[in-house]
N, C-alpha and C positions, 0 to 999 in steps of 0.2 A: 431505718437509719441510712443515710447516704454515705457511701464509701467513696474512696478515691477512684476505684475502677468504674464506679457508676457515673462519674463525671464525663461529659463529652470530651472528645479529643480537642486539644487546644488549637490544632491546625485547622479544624473544621468549623470553628465558631467565628463570629464577627469580631474584628479587632479595630482599634482606632487606626485611622489612616488606610483602611482597606480600599476605599474608593480611589485614593490617589495611587495606590500600588497597582490596581487594575488599570488605571488610566495610563500610567507609565508603561505598563506591559503592553497595552493596546498600541501605543505610539511606537514602541520598539518593534513589535510584530508587524505593524503596518509598514514601517520603514524597511523591514526585512523582506516583506512580500513585494514591495516596489523594486528592491534591489534584485530579487530573484526573477521578477518579471523582465526587467531590463536585460539581465544576463541571458535569460532564455530567448529573448528577442534577438540578441546578437548571435547566440549559438545556433538557434534554429535557422537563421539566415546563412551563416557561414558553413554549416554542416553540409548543405546541399551542394556547395561548391566542390566538396571533396569526393562526391559520387562520380565514378568514371562514366564516360559516355555523354552524349549530347541529346537532350530531350527533343530538340528540333529535328535531328536526324531520325529519331525513332518515330516522331509524328509524321514527318514528310514521307516516310516509306523507304523501302530498300532501293527502289528505282529512281528516287528523286535526285536531281542534279544539284550542283552548288547553288544556283540561283534560287531554286525552290526551297532549299534548306535555309538560305539567307532570308527569304521572305517569311518563312515560318518563325525564324528567330526574331525577326522584327515584330511580328504579330504577338509573340510571347513576351516581348520586352527584354529578351536576353542579349540584345546587341548593345544595350546601354551600359555605361560604366557601372561598376559595382556600387559605388556610393549613391548613384541615382536609383539603382534597383533597391538598395537598402532603405533609402528615403521613402520610396513609394511603398515598400513593404511595411515600414513603420507607420506611415500615415494610414494605410488600410487597416492595420491592426488596431490602432488607437481609435479609429472610427467604427470599430466593430465588424469590419469585413476582413476575413482571412485570405482573400484572393479567390481565384477561379481555377478549378482543376484543369490541367492541360489535357488530360485524357477524356474526362467526362463532360467538360464544359459546364460544370455545376459549381455553385458557391461551395467553398471548402467547409463553411460552417454547416451547410446542409448535410454534407457527407459525414461530418463528425457527429452531428445530431442523430443521424440514423444509426450510427455504430456505437455511440456512447452507452445506450441502455445495456448492451451485452457486456461491455467491460465493467460498467457500474454494478451490474448484478453479481458478477464474479467477485469483484473487489469488496463490495459491501457485505455480501454473504460470507466471503472468506474471512474478513475481519471479525465479523460477529462469531463465526464458528471457532476461530482461533482463541478469542478471549473467553468464550463460554466453556470451551473444552480444556484449554491449557491451564487456566488458573485453578479450577477445582481439582484437576488431575495432579498438578504440582503440589498443591496444598495437601491433598490426601496422602500422597507418597511421603511428603515431609512429616506429616503427623504420625503416620504408621512407622516410619523409620527413625523417629526422634531418639536421640541419645544412643545411637548405634544399634537400635533394635532392627530385627528382620533384615539382616545384611544381604541375604539372598534376594529379597525383593528390591532392595536398593541397587544391587549390582545388575539385576535383570532389567530394571527400569533404565539405568544408565546406558547399558549396552544396546537395548532396543531403541531408545530415543536417539542415541548417537548414530546408530546405523541408518535409521530412517531419515535423520536429518542430513546425512551425507549423500543421499540419493538425489541427483539432479531432478528438477521438476519435469523435464521432458521424458526422462526415463521412467519416473513414477507414473506419468500419464500413460505411457505405452504399456506399462505393467498392468495398470488398472483396466485398460481396454482388453488386454489379453485375458486377464483373469475373469472379469465380470461379463463383458460383452461377448467374448469369444469362448472362453473356457467353460464358465458356468452356463452360458447360454441365455443370460438375462438381457437380451438385446433390447427389448421394449422398455424395460425398467432403467437400463443403463446404456443408452445408445452411444456408439463409439464416435459419432460425429453429430453435429448440430442438424436437427431436422425439425422444421416448424410443427409438423403434426405430432411430435412427441412432447412439445411444450416444455414445461419446467424440468422434466426428467432429463432433458438434454444438458442441463447444467450440473447434474449430480456428480459425474465423473470429473469434469473440469474443476469444480470447487474442491472435490476431494484431493485431486492432484496438487492443487496450489496450497492447501492448508496443512497437509501431513507434516511437511518439514517445519514450518513455523510453529505448529502445535508442540512439536518435540523441543524446539529451541526454547520457547517461552516456558514450557512445563519444567524443563531442567533448571531454569533460573528461578522460577517460583519455588521449586522444591528446595533449592539452596537457601533462598531468602526465608522460607518458612522455618527451616532448621535454625537459622540465626535468630529469628524473632522468638521462637519458642523457648530459647535459652535466656531471654532477657529477664530482668528482675520482676517486672510487672506481670509477665506471664507465669513465672514461678509462684508469685503471690496469688494469682487467680486460681492456679491449680491447688494451692494450699487451702484456699477458701472453698474448695469443692464446687466451684461454679460449673454449670453445664458446659460440656465440650463445645457444642455448637455456638453458644454465646461467647465463649472465650475466643474461638477461632475466627468467627465472623465479625464480632464487634471490635476486637482489639488486635488480633493478628493480621487480618486481611488489610485494614487501612494502612498498617505500617509496612507492609511489603509491596503495596501497589505502586509506590513511587518508582522504585527500581524496575519493577515489572513493566509499567507503562512506558518508561524511558526506553527500555529495550524493545518493547512492542512497537513503538513508533518506527524504529529502524527496521524491524522485521516486516512490518506492514508496508513500509515504503518499498522494500525489496519485492514484496508480493505483487505490487503494481507492475514492476519491471518483469517479473516472472509471468504475469498474465499474457504478455506479448507472445511468448513461446507456447504457452498452454493453449491460447486461442488458435494458433496455427495447427497444433496437433489435433484439436477437436473440430477444426473448420468452423469456428465461431466467427461470425462477421462483426467483430468488435474493432476497437482501435488498434490492437496489436497486429491482427492479420491485415488490417487496412494500411498500417504504416509499412509493413513488409511488402505488400503489393505495390504501394506507391514508390518504394525504393527501386523495385524491379522495373517499374514503368518510368522511372525518373520524373515523377510527377512532383515537381518542386513545391508548389503551393500546398499540396496535401501533406507532404512530409513536414513542412514548416509548421502548418497549423496543428498537426497531431503532436509533434514534439512540444510545442508551446502548451497545448491543453494538458498533455500527460504530465509535463513538468509542474504546471500550476496545481493540478490535482494532488500531486505528491506533496507540494508545499502546504496545501490546505490540510492534508492528513496530518502532517507534522504539527501544524497550528492547532488542530483539534486535540492532539495528544497533549500539547503544552497547556491548553485550557483545562483539560481534565486533571492534569497534574496540579495546576494552580487551585482548582476546587478542592482537591484532596489535601494539599499542603501548600499554603500560600508562600512559604519560603522559596519555593521553586520559581516564583514570579520575579525574584530579585529584590523582594521587599522584606528580607529577614532583619534589616536594620530598624524596621518600624517597631515601636514598643509593643509588647504583648499585653 
């Protein structure tokens, strides 16, 4: 006999007008990406103008005279009006060229390409670890403490996650180095700085440092959403029918708490990309984060502009991916709830 609970979730099945809803969603998100790209183009250009110091003076050397500095400025194109510099920068970006580094005389896209794998490894691994760890953890605590049960566990979970979530990433990174690489002496398993000969183990502590806070944040939200979902009528009915616990929680509870969880996760994961900049500096990883810090110190305008543009677009794409996942889980999040079911 087919019961109401055995029917698939309405949000997950095909509906009339689904193609048009996805098409409208695609147009909106494409327009949003174009707007973000244009904003990043302007911001990445103007932000370098706020950096104190003159790149031409740094490149010409401490003993250079005014004429030599002026010559270097002319070679770099810094003597042109800002609107001409912006027009040249925009033209280069639209043609796929992010400029040439002042310091290294290399194409900026080459420098970014060499550093991107390190940042991508931390970001992708971190996102995966957060989702795989936080959702089961939050659900488990929510199930175990349902209806006010195990108050001690609930209090301990809240205090522990709250404390860990409040620790800044760079402090967590330093603590992990002190405890694992120095204190316990597991230098080869958890090297405190990136070393090519250690390979993948060089990424263990950086990933741990960047995911501990987000895991706590997401797990707390999942625990709260689980508690709400478990008190709904359909979950009470499922318990009354003595359905297996795994089936109840995975098939009906999980999909209904993922919308809020993924919405928050998108914000948390976006913050993780920004946090990677500091984490890379702590562990001496040659990624985009440490690269942009070095470029700022060197006043290497093209590298700064290119990395700000790339990091900003990566963040926008992460948010787009979260929106697509939300749409697959519940099509109402696409803005198409007016379509008949």
